[in-house]
N, C-alpha and C positions, 0 to 999 in steps of 0.2 A: 398415150396413157388415157384410160377410160375415166369418166367422171367418177365412177364408183371407186376406182383405185386411188385417184387423187384425193377424194374425200377421206378414204381410209388412211392415207399418209398424213393428212392434216390432223386427223383425230389422234393418230399415234404420236405426232409431234406435240400436240396439246398435253397428252398424258405424260410423255417423257419429260417435257420441260416443267410440267407441274411437279413431277417427282424430284426434279432438281432445284426446286425453289423458284421456278419460273411459271407458276400456275396460271393457266388460262381460265378466266372466270368472267361472269357477266357483271353488269353494273359498274360501279366505281372502281372495282379491283381489277378490271380487265386490262388496264394499262392506258397509254396515251400516245398520240401522235402530235408533235408540235412542228408546224411548218415555220421555219426560222426567218424566212424572207427570200425574195428573188435574188438570183445571181450570187448566192452564198454557197460555198463549198464547205460542208461540215465533214472533217476528216478524222476526228478522234474525240474521245470523251474520257473522263476520269473513271476510276474503278467502279464507282457507284452510279455513274451516268449523270451526276448532277452538274458537271462542268463540261461544256462542249466547246471545241476549238475548231478553227478553220480559217479560210481566206476569202476575200472578195477579189476583184480584179486588180487591186493595188496593194493590199496590206492584210495583216492578220487580225483576228478578232476572237473573243470568247463569249460564251452565252451561259447565263444561269437563269433560273425562273425568276429570281429576284431582280436582276439587273437587265435582263434582255441581252441584246447584242451590244458588245462594247469593243470599239476599235482600239488596237494597241500598237499600230505602226508595223515596222518591219517591211520587207518587200516580198510580195507573193510572186508566184510563177507568172501571174498576169502582168507583173511589173518587169518582166524580161529576165528574171533569174530563176534558178532552181530552188527546190525545197518544198516541204509540206508541213502542216501543223500537226504535231503529235504531243501528247500530254502525259505527265507522270500519273501513276495511280492515285496519288493523294490530291491531284489537281493543283499542285503548287508551282510546277514548272512546265513550260512549253518550249519545244525546239522549233526553229524556223531559220529564216535568213534575214539579216539586218545589215543596213549600210553603216559601217563603223566610221564615224566622222574622223577618227584619228588616222585611219589608214586610207580612207577614201574608197574602200572596197567593200563589197557585200561579203559577209562572212557567216558561216554556221554560227548560230547564236542561241542562247537560252533566255527566254522571257521569265523573269521571276515575279510571280503574282503578288507576293508580299510587298515588294518595293516598287512594283509597276515599272521595272526597267529591263532593257535588253542587255545581255552580257555577251559581247562578241568573243569568239573563241579562236579566231585566226585561221591560218591555212597551213599548207605544207610546202610553201616555197615558190609558188607561181600563181598565175591568174589567167583568166580568159575573159576578155572584155573588162567589165567592172566587178567580176566575181572571183574571189580567191577560194571560197568554199561555200557549201550550202547544206542546210540541216534537213534531215529526212526522217529521223527516228530518235526515240528516247527510251531508256530502260524503265521498267515499271517503278523502280525505287528512285528514279530521277537522277541517279549518279552518273549516267553515261549518255552522251549525245553522239549520234552517228550520222554520217552523210557522205558527201563527196568533196574532195580537195583536188585542186588543179596542180599537176606536176609539170605541165607545159601548157601553152595556149591551146593545144589540141588533144591533150591526154589528161585523164583524171583518175584518182584512186579512191577507194573506200577509206574513210577515216573514222576515228573514234576518239572522243575526249572524255576523260574521267575526272569528276570533281572539278570541272571548269578549267582543267589544265589544257595547254596547247594540244591540238589533236595529233594522234599518231597515224602513220601511214600503214594501212593493212595490205598494201601491195597488190600485185597481179601475178597470176600464174601463167599468163600468156604475154611474153615480152612485147612491149609497145602497144598493148591493148588496155582499155580502161576498165575500171570496176566502180561500183557504188554500193554503199550500205543503205538499206531501206528501213531496217528495224533491228531490234535486239531483244534479249530475254529480260527477266526480272532484274538482274544485277549487271547486265552488260557483258557477261562473259561469253555469250554466244551472239554473233552478229549475222544477219542475213541480207542478201541483196543480189547483185548480178556481176558476172564476169563476161566481158566481151571475148568471143572466140576470134580466131584469125579472120573468119568470114564477116565479122561484125555482129554475129548473132549474140543476143544477150541471154546467157545461160544462168539459171539459178545457182547461187553460191551460198555457202555457210562457212563462217570462220569461228574457230574455237581453239583456244590454247595456241594461237599463232599458226594454226593449220587451216587451209582452205579445202573444203569439200565441194565438188561440183555435183549438182543435183540432176539425177537421171530417172527415167521411167523404169519401174520394176520390170524385169523380164527382158526387154529389148535393150536396155541401156541407152536409149535415145535421150538426147539433151532436152531438158524441160526449160521453160521460160523463167524470167526473173522471179525471185522470191520476194514476197511482200512483207511477211511477218512471221513470228514464231511464238510458240507457247511460252509460259512463264519459265519453264525449266529448259527451254531450248530444244526439246525432243521433237516436237512437231513443227514443220515448216509448210507454208502454203504459198501459192503463186499462180503465175499466168500460164494459160494454155498456149500451145504452139502446134504447128502442123504435125509434129511427130506423135502427139497424143490426141489428135482430132480436135485441137483447140478447146480442150476441156480444162476447167479449173482442176487443181490437183492439191494433194497434201503428201508430205514426205516425212519419213523418219529413217534413221540409219538401219532400223530393223526391217522395215517394209519396203524401202525404196519409194519412188513416186507412184501414187495411185490416183486414178481419175475419180472425181467426185460426182460424175454424172455425164450426161450428154447435152449438147446445145438444144434448147427447146425449139429452135427454128433452124432449118438448113442454112448454112452460111454464117451463122452467128459465132462469136468467139467469147470464151469465158475466162474468168480470173477469180481466184480466191484471194481476198484482200486482208482478212484479219480473222482472229480466232480468240475464244475466251482463254483465260489463264491456264485452264487445265486441258485446252485443246479440244474439248468436247463439242463446242458449238462453233461453226465456221460460217462466215458471210462472204458473199461475192456477187458476181453479176455475169450475165450473158448479154452481149450487145451485137447489133448488126455491124458488119465491116465490109466496105467502108460505110461511114455514117456516124452521126453523133452518138456518144456513149449513153446519153440520157434517153435514147430511143430503145434501150434495152430493158431488162428486168432483173431486179436483184433476187438473190436466193439465200436461204438459210439451210444449213446442213448439219445433221447429227448422224452418228453411226447407225442408229436404229431406223430413222426415217429416210435417210438419204437426202437428196436435194428437193427442197420445197420452195415454191415461189414466195418471196417475202411479202408482197402485198396480200396474197391469199392467206398467208399465215397470220398477218395482222387482223384481217377481217374475221378469220376463224377464231381469233382470240377475243372477239367482241370489241375490238378497237375501231372507232369510227374513222374511216379513211374517206375524205371528200371525193365525191363523184368526179371521175376524170383524172384522179391523182394516182400515179404509179411510182412505187418506191424502186426507182430504176437503178440507182448507182450507190449502194451502200459502200462505205469506205472504212468504217471502224466499228468495233464492238467493245463493250466494257469488259473488264476482267471477269466479272461475275456472269457475263453472258446475257444480261437482261436488256441492255440498252444498245441500240444500233443507230449509227448516224451516217449521213451521206447526202446525196442529191436526189430529189424527187422530180418527176415530170408532172407538172400540173397545167394541163392545157398546153399552151405554147411557152410556158415559163419553166425555167430550171430553178428549183427552190431547195434550200437547205432543209434537212429534216432531222428530228430526233424521235425515234420510235422506242418506247419503253414498255416492256411487258410487265403487267402488274400482278397483284396477288402473290408477291414474293414473300418468302420466309428466309431471309438471308442468314439467320442464326442456325438454320437446319443445314449444317456444314456438309453432312454426308448424303443429303437429299432423300432421306427415308420418310419424310412427311411429319416428323416429330422432332422437337428439340429436347434432347435428353442427355444422359451421361456419355453417349458415344460422341456427340458433338462437343461436349465439354472437354473430353479427352483430346479431340483434334485441336481445339483452341489452345489448350495448355501445351500441347506438343509444338505449337507454332509460336509460343510466347516469346516476345522480344524480337520477332522477325517482322518482315514486311509482307508476309503471306497475304495476297489480295483477297482470298476467300475468308480467312479468319479475321482480317482487319475490317470489322463490321462498320466502323465509323470513318474509314478511309483516311485515317490520320497518318498512315505510313508505318505504324508499328502496332503489333498485337499486344494490348496491355489491359489494365483494369477497366477502362471504359468499354472495351469490347466484351470483357467478361460480364460486366453489368448488363450490357445489351442482350447477351445470350441468356442470362438468368431471368431477365425480364420477359423473354419470349418463351420461357419453359413450357413444354406441353405440346399438344397436337397443333400443327400449323393451321 
């Protein structure tokens, strides 16, 4: 790509995100980059980006501007079990893995921020080592936790727990092979993750209404890698590139099949799309050398109009100060409104958790036309009483009078 074309794509991205309430501007409205600390993995954030969650080598934590990093226990992957930190849209619940003192086993669990307690959810009948299950994802409304449960010491299935009930087994379509759930949609009715093939290859999978769909590349039908996340309505799914698609990050829908999001920036690098905004319009991911540390790669931001744009370059183009020598290498999560991205940065020889937030936003401009008016009011009223992450302006988990007041207070040109 030439310097001129790269600049053009960044300019297009600035205009596009600006029209979607993600305006790139100079000065204090440009946004911010917060480096959360060394050896912290930031993996998700609330719908408005105000609460970030993640793990260190041993346990889970959350971060807010007011409190900084707060350790909350649980057992991270660094502690020898599976799981990742994911948070509900309103920032009230986090999924992960916790050692249940009653069972003596690590279990998929939900951390309740109000009571500051872990709620173990159990497993599906067996264990491997000290783990009976592990938590990997949570629905936007916080009702459903998903992850992995052991059915024998060497085989595991994708699981889902609704309203803190014991998890149900989502099964496998390949006898004797494992599955895992990595994420789900707004209300937990669509779950995504992977299915082991007979060869051991992890193929992307989607569960809905008790039916599993295996994810393939449009045209060739070749198997694509594991699915990481899906849009709020479950339509769009994103995931890991594999040899069959040139190791490109991809997105999938039932209508389009799997479609590549770009090509590796460097020969031999491998890509993955890890998360997307609620409407599926903004996708984040990374390309990394293989073999080699993941943090030696580079993160990207993708939209339909701009295609794949380097995440560090996008932040700089937005007027956000990125310290010299810092690369936003491994984004792992994006907020429902698409404004906030979290992950791991490479800063010199250190791996550092980060929160990148694009400023100049006009969240009350629900349709992204640059003005808050009757069209936005109609959208908000149409979402009344729901947990719509776009219309829920205060992140309370329901569209109500407080959101209406916020919209009316922002009336006019953004």
